[in-house]
BALO-324562 format. One record per atom (N, C-alpha, C, O): x, y, z; residue in one letter. Coordinates in steps of 0.2 Angstrom, whole numbers, plus 5000, padded with zeros to 4 digits. Layout:
BEGIN
XYZa;...
This chain:
BEGIN
490749555115x;491049555120x;491449635121x;491749675119x;490749615129x;490749675133x;491449695136x;491649755138x;492049635136x;492549655140x;493249595136x;493349535136x;493449635134x;494349565131x;494749515138x;495349485139x;494349525140x;494749505146x;494849405144x;494249405141x;495049365144x;495249295143x;494749275134x;494649215132x;494549345130x;494549355125x;495049315119x;495649315121x;495049285115x;495849285109x;495849345102x;495249345100x;496149375100x;496049415097x;496649425092x;497149455095x;496649405085x;496849415080x;496949455075x;496649445069x;497749515077x;497749555073x;498349525066x;498949505068x;498049545059x;498349515054x;498549575050x;498149615047x;499549585052x;499649665047x;500249645044x;500649605047x;500349645040x;500849655038x;501849655040x;502349625041x;501449735042x;501949795048x;502049815055x;501849875056x;502249785060x;502349785066x;502849785070x;503249735069x;502849805074x;503649825079x;504149775075x;504049725072x;504649795075x;504749855076x;505049885076x;505549915079x;504749895068x;504749965062x;504450015064x;503850015066x;504850075064x;504450145066x;504450205062x;504650255063x;504050155057x;503750215055x;503150205052x;502850195057x;502750205046x;502050195044x;501750145048x;501950135053x;501250115047x;500750065049x;501050045056x;500650045061x;501850015055x;501949945059x;501549985068x;500949975070x;502150045072x;502050075076x;500850085076x;500650095082x;500550075070x;499950075073x;499950005075x;499949995081x;499849955072x;499749905074x;499849855082x;499449825085x;500749885081x;501049865090x;500449915094x;500049895098x;500449965094x;500049995100x;499249955098x;498949925103x;499049955095x;498249915095x;498349835099x;498049805104x;498749815095x;498949745101x;498949735108x;498549695111x;499449805110x;499949795117x;499149845118x;498749805121x;498949885118x;498249885121x;497849845122x;497849835128x;497449815117x;497549755118x;497449685123x;496949665125x;497949675124x;498249625127x;498049655135x;497849615139x;498349735137x;498249775142x;497549765143x;497349775148x;497249755138x;496349755144x;496349665143x;495849635140x;496749635145x;496649555146x;496249515139x;495749485139x;496649525132x;496149495130x;497049415126x;497349455123x;497249385126x;497549345124x;497649385114x;497249385110x;498049405114x;498449435108x;498749405104x;499349395105x;498449385100x;499049365093x;499149425087x;498849475086x;499849405084x;499849465080x;500149415072x;500649395073x;499849395065x;500249365059x;500549425057x;500149475058x;501149435056x;501649495052x;501949455049x;501949385050x;502449515043x;502849475041x;503649505044x;503749535049x;504049485041x;504949525044x;505049565043x;505049575037x;504949615047x;505249695050x;505849735043x;506449735043x;505549765040x;505849765032x;505649835031x;505749845025x;505349885034x;504849955030x;505350005035x;505449975041x;505550045035x;505250075027x;505950085022x;506150115017x;506250035026x;507050045022x;506949985014x;507349985010x;506349955015x;506549875012x;507149845011x;507349815006x;507349845018x;507649785018x;507649735024x;507949755029x;507349675025x;507449635030x;507849655039x;508249615041x;507649695041x;507949685050x;508749635050x;508749575051x;509249675050x;509749605052x;509849555058x;510449525059x;509249545063x;509249525065x;508649475063x;508549415066x;508349485057x;507749435057x;508149395050x;507949335049x;508449415045x;508649395040x;509049305040x;509449275043x;508449285034x;509049195036x;508549185040x;508649125041x;508049195044x;507449165045x;506849115040x;506849125034x;506349075043x;505949055039x;505549105043x;505349155041x;505249075051x;504849085054x;505149105061x;505749095063x;504649145065x;504649165071x;504349155075x;504149095072x;504049165079x;503749165085x;504249195092x;504749185095x;503649245093x;504249315097x;503249325102x;502649325100x;503649325110x;503249385115x;503449445113x;504149445112x;503249495111x;503149565110x;503049605117x;503349655114x;502949635123x;502549695128x;502049635130x;501749675134x;501649555130x;501249515131x;500949515126x;500349525126x;501249505119x;500749495113x;501049455108x;501349475104x;500949395107x;501149335101x;501249375097x;500849425095x;501949355094x;502049405085x;502249325082x;502649285084x;501849325079x;501949265071x;502149295066x;501849345063x;502949265063x;503149305057x;502949255052x;502749195053x;503249275044x;503449245041x;503449265035x;503149305032x;503949235032x;504549265028x;504249245022x;503949195020x;504249315018x;504249325014x;504449395007x;504849445010x;504349404999x;505049394998x;504949474999x;504449495002x;505549544998x;505849595000x;505949644995x;506549654995x;505749654992x;505849704983x;505949774985x;505549814988x;506849764981x;507149834982x;506749894978x;506949954979x;506349884974x;506249914969x;505649904968x;505449844967x;505049964969x;504349944968x;504049934960x;503849994958x;503949904956x;503549884950x;502949844953x;503049824958x;502349844948x;501649814950x;501849744950x;501649704954x;502349724946x;502849644949x;502949634952x;502549584955x;503249654954x;503649664961x;503249664969x;503449624974x;502749704969x;502349714975x;501949644970x;502249594973x;501649634967x;501549564967x;501649484970x;501449434972x;502249514969x;502649444971x;502549454980x;502249414982x;502849514985x;502849504990x;502349484992x;502249424994x;501849534991x;500749504990x;500749434990x;500549404995x;500949404985x;501049314986x;501349294989x;501149234989x;501749324992x;502449294996x;501949295002x;501649235004x;501749355006x;501449345010x;500649285012x;500449245016x;500649295008x;499849255006x;500049185006x;499549145006x;500649145005x;500749105004x;500949085009x;500649045012x;501349095011x;501549075021x;501149075023x;500949035027x;500749145023x;500149155028x;499549085028x;499249055032x;499549075020x;499149015018x;499048945022x;498648915025x;500048935019x;500248865020x;500348855029x;500348795032x;500448905033x;500548915038x;500348965042x;500749015042x;499848975047x;499249005050x;499649025056x;500148995055x;499449055062x;499649025070x;499148975072x;498948935068x;498948965076x;498748895078x;498348935085x;498148905091x;498148975083x;497748985089x;497048985085x;497048975079x;496148985091x;495849005086x;495449065091x;495249075097x;495549105085x;495149185089x;494449185089x;494049155085x;494449215093x;493749255095x;493249315089x;492649315088x;493849355085x;493949385081x;494349425078x;494649455082x;494449445071x;495249445069x;495149515066x;494649535063x;495749555068x;495849635065x;496249625059x;496849595060x;496049655052x;496649655047x;496549695047x;495949735047x;497549725046x;497749805042x;497549815034x;497949795030x;497349835034x;497549855024x;498149895018x;498049915012x;498549895021x;499149915016x;499149875013x;499149895007x;499049775016x;499249765012x;498749695010x;498749635012x;498649715004x;498049654999x;498349585004x;498749605008x;498349555003x;498649495004x;498449505015x;498049465018x;498649535017x;498649515025x;497849535025x;497849555031x;497149545022x;496749585021x;496649495018x;495949485018x;496849455016x;496449395013x;496549345019x;496149315022x;497349355020x;497149285025x;496949315031x;496749265034x;496749395035x;496049385037x;495349355038x;494949335042x;495549375034x;494549355030x;494649255033x;494449235038x;494949225026x;495449155027x;495249145034x;494749115036x;495649175039x;495649115044x;494749145047x;494249105047x;494649205049x;493949205052x;493549175050x;493249145054x;493349165045x;492649125040x;492949055042x;492449015041x;493649005045x;493748975043x;493648935051x;493448875053x;493649015056x;493548995061x;492649015066x;492449005072x;492549025062x;491749045061x;491749105064x;491249115066x;492149165065x;492349225069x;492149275065x;492249275058x;491849335070x;491949395064x;492449405061x;492849355061x;492549475058x;493349495054x;493149565053x;492749575049x;493349605056x;493649675057x;494149705053x;494649695054x;494049755046x;494849765044x;494549855044x;493949885044x;495349875045x;495449965046x;495749955038x;496049915036x;495550035035x;495950025028x;496550075028x;496450135027x;496950055029x;497350135030x;497450145023x;497350195020x;497850075019x;497850115011x;497650075005x;497950025005x;497150105000x;496750074995x;497250044991x;497750074989x;497049964990x;497749944986x;497449964976x;497849994972x;496849934976x;496549904969x;496750014968x;497050024963x;496650064970x;496750144968x;497350164971x;497450214973x;497750114972x;498750134977x;498750114968x;498850164964x;498850054966x;498950044960x;498950044954x;499350024950x;498150114954x;498250164948x;498450244950x;498250294946x;498650244954x;498650314957x;499550354957x;499850404955x;499750284961x;500450284965x;500850304959x;501250344960x;500750274951x;501250284946x;501650244950x;501950274954x;501750174948x;502250114949x;501950074944x;501350044943x;502750074939x;502550034933x;502349964934x;502449914936x;501950004929x;501049904928x;500649934931x;500149944929x;500749964937x;500049984940x;499749974937x;499649914938x;499250024931x;498550044927x;498449964928x;498049934932x;498949924924x;498749844922x;498449804927x;498149754925x;498549824934x;498449764939x;497949814945x;497749794951x;497749854941x;497249904947x;496549874948x;496149894953x;496449834942x;495549804942x;495849744948x;496049744954x;495949714944x;496149654948x;495949644956x;495549614958x;496549704959x;496749724966x;496249734968x;496049704973x;495649764964x;495249834968x;494849764969x;494749744975x;494749724965x;494049654966x;494349644969x;493949664973x;495049604973x;494949544980x;494849624986x;494749634992x;494949664981x;495049704989x;494449714990x;494249724996x;493849724985x;493249724985x;492749674990x;492249684994x;493049634989x;492749544989x;492949544999x;492649545004x;493649554999x;493549555006x;493349565011x;493249545016x;493149675007x;492649745012x;492149695012x;492049665017x;491749685008x;491249645006x;490649625012x;490049635013x;491549575016x;491549505015x;491449525023x;491149475026x;491649575027x;492149595034x;491449625039x;491149675036x;491149605045x;490749635048x;490649695048x;490149725047x;491249725050x;491349785051x;491849845045x;492149805042x;492149915042x;492649935038x;492750005042x;492450055042x;493349995044x;493550045046x;493950075042x;494150035037x;494150165041x;494550185037x;494850255043x;494550295047x;495450245039x;495750295043x;495550365037x;496050385034x;494850405034x;494850435035x;494250465029x;494350465023x;494050475030x;493250515028x;492950505020x;492450495018x;493750525016x;493750525009x;493950445007x;493950425001x;494150395012x;493950345010x;493150285006x;492950245003x;493050355012x;492150295012x;491750305004x;491350265003x;491950354999x;491350334994x;491850274989x;491650224987x;492350294990x;492750224986x;492550164989x;492350114986x;492650154994x;492350104998x;491650064998x;491550014995x;491050105001x;490550084995x;490550094988x;489950074986x;490850114985x;490650104978x;490750014978x;490249984976x;491449994981x;491549934979x;490849894982x;490849844979x;490449904985x;489949864989x;489649874995x;489049864996x;490149884999x;490249895005x;489649935008x;489749985006x;489149925011x;488649945014x;488850015017x;489249995022x;488950075018x;488750135023x;488650115028x;489150125032x;488050075032x;488250055038x;488450035041x;488250025047x;489149995037x;489549965040x;490249985037x;490749955036x;490150025038x;490850085037x;490650145043x;490150165045x;491550135046x;491750185052x;492350215053x;492850185053x;492450275053x;492650325052x;493350305058x;493250355063x;493750275059x;494450275063x;495150265065x;495550225066x;494850375063x;495750405061x;496550375064x;496450345069x;497050375061x;497450375066x;497650415068x;497650475065x;497950395076x;498350455080x;498950475079x;499150485074x;499350505086x;499750525088x;500350465090x;500350435096x;500750445085x;501250395090x;501950405093x;502250365097x;502050455090x;502650515097x;502350525101x;501750515103x;503050545105x;502850585111x;502950705108x;503250725103x;502750725112x;502750775107x;503750825111x;504150785114x;503950875109x;504550865110x;504550925116x;504150945119x;505250935115x;505450955123x;506050965126x;506150965132x;506450975119x;507050965121x;507251045117x;506951075113x;507851055120x;508051125117x;508051115108x;508351075105x;507451175107x;507851195098x;508151165096x;508151115092x;508651215099x;509451275095x;509851225096x;510251215091x;509851195100x;510551145102x;510451075096x;510951055093x;510051055095x;509551025093x;509850985081x;509950945078x;509651105081x;509751125075x;510551125077x;510751075074x;511151145080x;511751165081x;512051085078x;512551065074x;511551055083x;511950965083x;511850945074x;512150915071x;511250965072x;511150935063x;511650985058x;512050965053x;511551035060x;512151085058x;511851145054x;512151185050x;510951135056x;510551175054x;510751245056x;510751265062x;511151295050x;511251375055x;510551405057x;510051365056x;510551465060x;509951485065x;509651525059x;509051535059x;510051555052x;509651605049x;509351565045x;508851595043x;509551485042x;509351455035x;508451445038x;508351445044x;507751435034x;507351395032x;507351345031x;507551325025x;507351285038x;507451215037x;506851195035x;506351225038x;506651125028x;506051125025x;506151055026x;506751045025x;505851005029x;505950935034x;505350895028x;504750905027x;505850865027x;505250785023x;505450725028x;506050715028x;505250695033x;505050635035x;504850555031x;504450555026x;505150505034x;504650475029x;504550395026x;504850355031x;504450375022x;504450335017x;504750375011x;504550435011x;505350355007x;505650405001x;505250334993x;505750304991x;504650334991x;504450294987x;504050334983x;504150394983x;503450294976x;503450334972x;502650394973x;502450434970x;502450364978x;501850414979x;501650454980x;501150494979x;502350474985x;502750544989x;502950584982x;503250634984x;502850574976x;503350614971x;503850644977x;503550664981x;504350654978x;504850684981x;505350714978x;505850744980x;505050704971x;505550774965x;505450814968x;505750834973x;504850854967x;504850924970x;505150944976x;505451004976x;505050904982x;505850934985x;506350934983x;506650984985x;506750894978x;507350924975x;507250984971x;507651034971x;506650994965x;506751034961x;506651084966x;507151114966x;506151124972x;506251144977x;507151174978x;507451224977x;507351124981x;507951134983x;508251174976x;508651214975x;508051154972x;508651184964x;508251244964x;508451284960x;507951264967x;507551344966x;507851374967x;508251414964x;507751354975x;508451384981x;508851394980x;509051454981x;509451344975x;510051374977x;509951444968x;510451484966x;509651434966x;509451474961x;509251554961x;509151594957x;509051544970x;508751624972x;509551674971x;509651724969x;509951634972x;510751654973x;510951694978x;511451734978x;510551694984x;510451714988x;509751734994x;509251714993x;509851765000x;509251725005x;508651765004x;508751805000x;508351765004x;507351765007x;507151825011x;507451875012x;506651785012x;506351825020x;506251755021x;505851715019x;506951745028x;506851705033x;507351685032x;507451645037x;507951695026x;508651665028x;508451615019x;507951595016x;509151615019x;509151545014x;508651475015x;508351465021x;508551425010x;507751395012x;508451335009x;508751345004x;508551295014x;508751215015x;508351155016x;508251145022x;508251115012x;507851055011x;508050995013x;508550965010x;507550965018x;507950925022x;507550825020x;506950815021x;507950775019x;507150725019x;507850705021x;508350715020x;507350655027x;507550605032x;507050565029x;506550585025x;507350505030x;507250435028x;507550375023x;508150355021x;506850345022x;507550255019x;506750255014x;506250275014x;507150205009x;506450215005x;506750164998x;507250124999x;506350174994x;506650124989x;507150174982x;507650174979x;506550214984x;506950294978x;507550334982x;507850384980x;507750314987x;508150384991x;508750364983x;508950404979x;508950314984x;509650324977x;509350364973x;509450424972x;508950344970x;508550394963x;508550464967x;508750504963x;508450474972x;508350544972x;508950594973x;508850654973x;509650554975x;510250584978x;510350604973x;510450664971x;510450524967x;510750544959x;510250614959x;510550664962x;509650624957x;509550684955x;509550734959x;509250784957x;509850734964x;509950794968x;510550804967x;510750834971x;511050774962x;511750824962x;511750874959x;511350894955x;512350924962x;512650954963x;512351004964x;512651054964x;511450994967x;510851034972x;511351034978x;511650984980x;511451104981x;511751134984x;511351144992x;511651134998x;510751154992x;510251154998x;509951104998x;509351104999x;510151064997x;509650965001x;510150945004x;510650945001x;510150915008x;510250875014x;509650805011x;509150795008x;510250735014x;509950685016x;509950675026x;510150715029x;509750625029x;509550625033x;509450525034x;508950495031x;509750505038x;509350425038x;508850435044x;508950475049x;508150395042x;507750385047x;508150405058x;508650375062x;507750435059x;507950465068x;507650415073x;507050405075x;508050385075x;507850355083x;507250385086x;507050435083x;506850375091x;506350375091x;506250415099x;505750435101x;506950425102x;506850495106x;507250545099x;507150615098x;507450535097x;507550595094x;507150645087x;507050705085x;506950575085x;506550615080x;506050665082x;506150715080x;505450655085x;505250715086x;505450815088x;505050865088x;506250805092x;506650845093x;506850885086x;506850945085x;507050815080x;506950865073x;506750885071x;506950945069x;505850845072x;505450895069x;505450955068x;505451005064x;505350935078x;505351015080x;505751065077x;505651125078x;506351045073x;507051065074x;506751135069x;506751195068x;506351075065x;506351125056x;506051165057x;505751165062x;506051245050x;505451275053x;504651265049x;504151275052x;504851235042x;504351195040x;503951125039x;503551145035x;503951085041x;503550995035x;503350975031x;503050925033x;503450965026x;503150975020x;502950895021x;503250845024x;502450885017x;501950815014x;501650835004x;501350875001x;502150785003x;502050794995x;501650734993x;501750674996x;501350734988x;501150664984x;501150694975x;500950744973x;501350624971x;501150634965x;500450664963x;499950644965x;500350724958x;499450754959x;499050684958x;498450684960x;499250594954x;498850574953x;498550514959x;498150474959x;498950554966x;498350524972x;498050554975x;498150574980x;497350554973x;496750554977x;496250544984x;495950574988x;496350484981x;495650464988x;496250394992x;496050364997x;496750374988x;496950314991x;497450274997x;497650224999x;497450364998x;498050345003x;498050445010x;498150505008x;498050395018x;498350465020x;499050485022x;499050465028x;499450505021x;499950515023x;500050485032x;499650515035x;500450435036x;500450415044x;500850495048x;500950495054x;501250555042x;501750565044x;501350645048x;501550685052x;501050645046x;500550695048x;500350715053x;500550765055x;500050675058x;500050655066x;500750665069x;500850715072x;501050635068x;501950655072x;502050755066x;502350795068x;501850745063x;501950835060x;501550885063x;501750945062x;501050875068x;500650915070x;500950915077x;501250955080x;500950825080x;501150865087x;501750895088x;501850925093x;502350905081x;502750935082x;502751005085x;502951025090x;502251025080x;501851115082x;502451135077x;502951165081x;502651125070x;502751175067x;502551165058x;502551115054x;502351225058x;501751225049x;501851185045x;502451165045x;501551155042x;501151115038x;501451135030x;501251185029x;501751115027x;501651135017x;501551075015x;501951035016x;500751075011x;500851015007x;500450995001x;499951004999x;501250974998x;501050994987x;500550944987x;500750884987x;500050964987x;499550884985x;499150894982x;499050964982x;498550854976x;498050864973x;497550914977x;497650894983x;497250954977x;496850994980x;496150934980x;496050884976x;495950964984x;495350904986x;495450834988x;494950814991x;496150804988x;496550724989x;496250744997x;496150804999x;496050665001x;496150655008x;496950705011x;496750745015x;497450705010x;497850745014x;497450805014x;497150835019x;497350825005x;497350915008x;496950935011x;496850995012x;496450895014x;495650895017x;495950885026x;495850925031x;496250845026x;496650835031x;496850915035x;496550945039x;497250915030x;497850975031x;497451015032x;497651045037x;496951035029x;496451095027x;495951115038x;495851155043x;495851065037x;495251015041x;495651055050x;495351085054x;496551055050x;496751015056x;496951105058x;497251125063x;496751135052x;497251205053x;497951215052x;498151275050x;498151185054x;499151175056x;499351195047x;499951175047x;499251215041x;499551215039x;499351255029x;498951295028x;499751235023x;499451255018x;499451205014x;499851155013x;498851225009x;499251185003x;499351194995x;498751204993x;499551204991x;499751224988x;499751134982x;499751074984x;499951164973x;499551124972x;500151044970x;500751064968x;500050984969x;500650944969x;501050944961x;500850944955x;501950944966x;502150944960x;502451004958x;502851004953x;502251064961x;502251114956x;502851144963x;502651144969x;503551154959x;504351184966x;503851254967x;503751294971x;503851244962x;503751364963x;503351364966x;503451404971x;502751344966x;502051354971x;502651334979x;502851384982x;502751284980x;503051254986x;503551314990x;503351344995x;504351324986x;504451384988x;504251434989x;504451464995x;503851454985x;503251504989x;502951494994x;503251524999x;502851474994x;502351465002x;502951455007x;502851495012x;503551435008x;503951435012x;504251475012x;504651475017x;504251535008x;504851585007x;504251665013x;504451705016x;503151635011x;502851685013x;502751655022x;502751685026x;502851615022x;502851575032x;503451595033x;503551615039x;503951585029x;504551595034x;504851695034x;505451715034x;504351725033x;504051795033x;503751815036x;503551875036x;503651785041x;502851805045x;502851745051x;502451705052x;503651755056x;503351695061x;502651695065x;502351655068x;502551765065x;501751735070x;501451675068x;501251625071x;501351695061x;500951665055x;501151585057x;500751535059x;501851585055x;502251495057x;501751455062x;501351415061x;502151505071x;501851515076x;500851475078x;500551445082x;500651495074x;500051505074x;499851445072x;499551415076x;499851425066x;499951335061x;500051295066x;499851245068x;500851345070x;501051265076x;500551245081x;500351195082x;500151305083x;499951295085x;499251265087x;499051245092x;498851275081x;498251225080x;498551175078x;498151145081x;498951145076x;499151075073x;499351055081x;498951015083x;499751075085x;499351015095x;498751035098x;498451025103x;498451065092x;497751085096x;497251015094x;496751005097x;497450995088x;497150975083x;497150905086x;496750865085x;497750885088x;498050815089x;497850815096x;497950755098x;497550845101x;497250845107x;496450825107x;496150775109x;496250875103x;495450875101x;495350795096x;494950755098x;495550785093x;495450715085x;495950655088x;495750605089x;496550675090x;497350655089x;497650595093x;497950535092x;497350615096x;497750555106x;497650515103x;497150505099x;498150475106x;498350405109x;497850345112x;497850285110x;497350385117x;497050345117x;496450375116x;496050365121x;496150415112x;495450405108x;495650355103x;495350295102x;496050375100x;496150325093x;496150235094x;495950185091x;496450255101x;496450135106x;495450165107x;495250135102x;495250185108x;494750175111x;494150185103x;493550185105x;494150195097x;494050195092x;494050125088x;493650095084x;494850095090x;494950035087x;494449975090x;494249925087x;494349985098x;494149935102x;493349945101x;492949895100x;493150005100x;492250015100x;492049965093x;491549935092x;492749975089x;492449915082x;492549855082x;492249835077x;492849815085x;492849735087x;492449735090x;492149695087x;492049755097x;491649775099x;490949755096x;490549715098x;491049805091x;490349795089x;490349775080x;489849775076x;491149735079x;491049675075x;490749605078x;490349565075x;491149605084x;491049525088x;490049535086x;489749495082x;489849585090x;489149595093x;488649595086x;488049585087x;488949595080x;488649605072x;488749515070x;488449485066x;489449505075x;489349435071x;488949395074x;488849335072x;
């Protein structure tokens, strides 16, 4: 496939625009890029529901939807959307995606299929459609579902990890090429029986613009005092994020009894997710913690840049199954990152490689607060880390570079198939 003009490409991704967080923006930009190259681009997707885990109002009650967005034909299929994440409910979610996709696949004959795999069902559907059409199937692994079941702390996850990993392995072994968003996934994918020569590293890119507004005005609008050190976490509030550590960090800041280096510390959790209510209850009486709803596309980068420190957290058990997509946005914002994650995890390695932040032990609020205090007391260090993040984006995580890697993956898969 030297050129995409006149070719039919099917992208299978449970998450898609108008979802503005997680995998949705990447799937949308891939599909729109292929359409701009002249491909007849179709997407098999679910109903928009992430990160709130509630179906968007305009799609509620609809069984199937066919719509055209930015030159891409999107085929949506209804599925269950669990408000709480357990292994059983996640299984029902995946089963719903799979069943409806099998019963009513898009009526197109693709020349190549690309599956985004945080969704196990999406990978199975992509493999099935490609096999029936006799065309190559390429997979981009955003999350490893078998590992996720065992590492995320989801109730009952350990019991389904082996099954999910087995299905995942069959999908990946059957693919012409497998892309992984971080090299830390490569060993686990190879352990599933995928030859290393069929694995490509295709990092995600930044999908938000660089901030350009007045930082002081944004802080004033949000009610953030000038003399406070604001620690912001943006994104999904789920199990694997282990956001309890930030609640306890704020509780420790309350107990400090006065400002330290950089003034008082305030923790802000911005976003949605099935754990939001639980976290609000856990934080009852904690004065140094605020919650914000998800920000719109225009104000999102300004809010990130208005914070003093950007936090990424994961449970200590999360090692090599996920790389938070928020990191690309964090680096673009030009603020220092504090990662409360397991040493040696993919997330820790990415933060260390970028030079844009510091890594502290997972689930350790004392270490997290100490790191924030140190950064607050060293503005020069903060500026240096922020600049490194932006440089890392320009060097490795630009949209152009990311999309070129995906199109190269598809061209290679087509040639191999």
